[in-house]
N, C-alpha and C positions, 0 to 999 in steps of 0.2 A: 140587409146591410146597405146603407146609402152609399152612393158613389163617393170616391175620395177626392178631396180638394188638394191634398198633398200626399205623396207616397215616396218613402225612402226605402231603398233595398240595399243592405250591406254597404252603407256609405262610410268611408273613412277619409280622414284628412290629417296630414302630418306637417309640422313646421320644424324643419331641421331634425333634431333628436326627439322632439316632443310630439307624441301621438295625441292630437287634440280631440279627434273623434275616431272611434274604433268600432267599425262594423255595426253601425246603427241602422235599424229598420223600424219604420213606424208608418201608420196610416192615419190621416186626419180626415174624418168623415165630413162631407159637405154639410153646411148649416150648423155645425157644432161650435162650442167654445172649448178649445183644447189647451190645457195648461202646460207650459214648459217650465219646469223648475230644476234647480241645481245650484250648488254653491259656486262662488266666483272661481273662474278658471276651470270649470268642469267640461266645457265644450258647448255650452248652450248657445252663446252668441255665434260661435263658428258654425253651428248647425243652421241657425237662422240665416246667416249670410250665404251659406251654400244653397238654401232653399230659394232665396231671392236672387241668386246668380251673381252676387258680389264676389264670392269665392267659388272656385271649381273643385269638386271632390277629386281626390287621388284615385278612388275606385268606388264602384257602386253606381246606382241609378237613382235619379230624382225626377219625379213628374209633378207639375203644378198646374192645377185646373185642367188636367188632361193633356198637357203638353210637356215635352221633355226638358224645356228650359223656361224659367220664369220670364226671361226676356221676350219670349213669344207672346206672353199675356201680361206684360208689365202695366198696361193701362187698366187692368182689372185687379191690380194689387195695390193696397194701401199699406204704408209702413211708417210706424211711429218709433224711431230709434231711441235708445236710452240717452244717447248724446244728442240733446236738442239743438236745433239750428234754424233760426229764422233771420231774415234780413232786417236788422234792427232799424235801419234808416227808412224803410218802407212803411206805408200805412198798413193797418190790418187788412183792409179790403184789397189793397193792391197786392200784398204778398199772397193772400189766398187766391186771388184771381190768377196770379203767376203759377201757383201749384196746379190749379185746375187746367190751365193751358198746357202745362207739361204733359198732362194725361190726354191731350187731344180733344177736350170737351169744347162745345160751342159757348161763346161768351154769355149768351142769354141763359143757358142752363147753369153755367158757373155762377152767375150773379144771383139767380134764384136760389141756388143751393147755399151760397154764402149768407144771404139774408135769412134763410130758414135757420141755419145753424147758429148764427150770431144771436138771433132772437132766442132760440132754444137754450143757449148757454149763457144768456144774460150779458151779452157783449155788444148789443146793438148800438149803444151810444159810443162805442170805442172804434167803430168801423173806420173813421177818418183820422184816428190817432196813430202816431208812429209806434212801432213795436217796442222801441226802447223805453216808452213811457209806461208799459204794462207791468203789473206785478208779476211775480213768478207764477202764481196760480193762473192769472189771465193768459200769460204767454203759453203756458202748458195747454190750456184749452184751445188757443189758436193753433198750436201745433197739432192737436188732435183733429181739429177741423180740416187742416191741410191734408191729413192722411185719409180723410173720408169724403173730401169735396167731390171726388169723381165717382162716388157711389160704387166702391170696389166690391168685387165678389169675394175677395180674400183680404182680410185685414190682420196685419201682424203688429202687435203692441208689445213693446219692450219696456217694462216698468212704467206703465201709463200713470200710476197714482203716486209715484215717488215725489216726496216733498210737498204734497197737497194737503191742505187742511181738511177736516172731516166734511165740511159743506161742499167744497169743490170735488172731493173724492166721490161723494154720493151723486153729484151732478154728472160727473164723467162716467161713473158706473152705469147710471141710467141711460146715458147716451150709447154706451157699448151694448147694453142689452137691447136697445132700440135697433141698432145695426143688426144684431142677431135675429130679431123678429122680422126684419126686412129680407132675411135669407143669406146674409153675409156670413161666411166662415171666419172665425176669429181664433188666431193663435195668440195666447196671452202668456207672455214671459214675465215671471215675477219672483221676488223673494218673499212676498207677503202670503204666507200660507193660509191665513184666514180668508183673504180675497180669493185665493185659488179654490178653497173649499166651497165658498158660497157661489162662485160663478161658473166653475168649469165642470163640464160633463165627463171629461176624461182628463187624466193627469199623466204626463210623461216626465220622468226624472232621469237626468244624465249625471253621472258621477265618474270622474277620472276618464272621461271620454266614452264611457260605455252606458248603455241603457240599463237602468236598474229597476225602474217602475214604468208600467204602461197599462192603464186600464181605468175603469170607473173608480171613483172614490170609494164606493161601497166595497168593491172587490179588493182594492188595496187595503182598506181597513180590516176586512175579514182575514186577510193573510197575516196580520199582525195582532189580531184581537185577543188571542188566547192568554196573553200574559200581562194585561194592563188592567189596573184597578183604579177607580176614582174614590178618593177617601177624604173624609173630613173628621178630624180627631182633635181632642184637647191637646194643646201644645204644638199643633201644626206640624210642619216638616221636621222640626227638631225631635218630635216623639218617635219618628221613624228611623232616626240615625242609629246605625249599628245593628239593625235587624238583618240577619244572615241572608234571607231570601230577597231582599230589596236590591235590585241591580241599579236602578236609577230613579230619581225623583224629579218630576217637573212641577215646581211649586207655583201655583196660581194665587197664593195668598189665602183665599177662603177655602180652597180645597187643593189636594195634591193628586196628580196622576203618577202612579207608581208602576214601574215595570218589575215583574216578579220572576224569579228563577225556579220557584217550586210550586207546590199545590196552593192555590189561593185560599182554600178553606182552612188549611193548616196555618197559613199566615194570619188569617183573621182570628183564629183561636189564640195565637200568640199576641196579636195586637190587643185583643180584649183584656188580656192579663196585664198589659203594660199601661193602657190609657183608656179613656172614655171614647168610644167610637160613635160618632154622630151620623156618619154616612159611609156605606161601603157597597160598591157595585163593580162588577166586571163590565168593562166598557170597551168600545172601539177607541183606539188611540187617535189623537188628532193628527192631521197631516203634518203639523209642526213637529210632533214627537217622532213620527216616522222619518221625516227629513233629517232630524238631528241624529237619530240612531244610525242612519246610513252614512251621513256625512261627517260625523264626529271623528277626529283623528284617533287612530289606535294608540295605546300607551307608548309604544316604541316610536311612533311618529311625533308625538308630543315632546 
């Protein structure tokens, strides 16, 4: 087991009557891409803010890069918050140099890193333009560069691809993977389950302040794999309506992921009698499906 970049032990945080985080423990291995997922209001952002010492836990212990407080190693941590913030009246190069200086880096090193990243992310011709002239996608790439300009050992990304077009998403994804190849530990907070599936080695999910998932994607899927079938039938999802053993249908258009309450083989026999079956396989559920079944409100809550 590699050493941990982040360790939480029995961490809790309350705001008035609201228990935001409740007895959460987790370990983020060094050099990994570790996914943080959870619905809005689940305690995900509160957990991140405690890790980077913006908030102090009411109880429990946190260590970051081997130290008891993130403030002890703040120059080794990069953070891309969901709420973006750049100084709009400054030029791209100046604002990036400013962020580099905040981390205590020498100007020569900062400028070399700025030139490298601007070229890599196709922003070289924008170095002397004011931030306010950038498109949303360009500004988001500049914000990413600001979080990595100091070559951090730990990089925390909160919804890094939000609002980006597919081309810029791929560009930024490649940059994140490059940071990981350089040895940086990455905490990747997202609502994009497809991105989490593709990029993360381990997944942590928090729901109503408590940890509900923590492990590799394969282990998580195996836990939920016994009741999921991928189906393609004549009539699509409508052909499955009213079948007693169908608990839920995730309709992808060309095929359906169906969660079953009974024997899949008995269900298949009933399905063949009802419609033409073009595809039927017991499969691992997607992370999206697992997320929804955990986070979907109970009928009484709805």
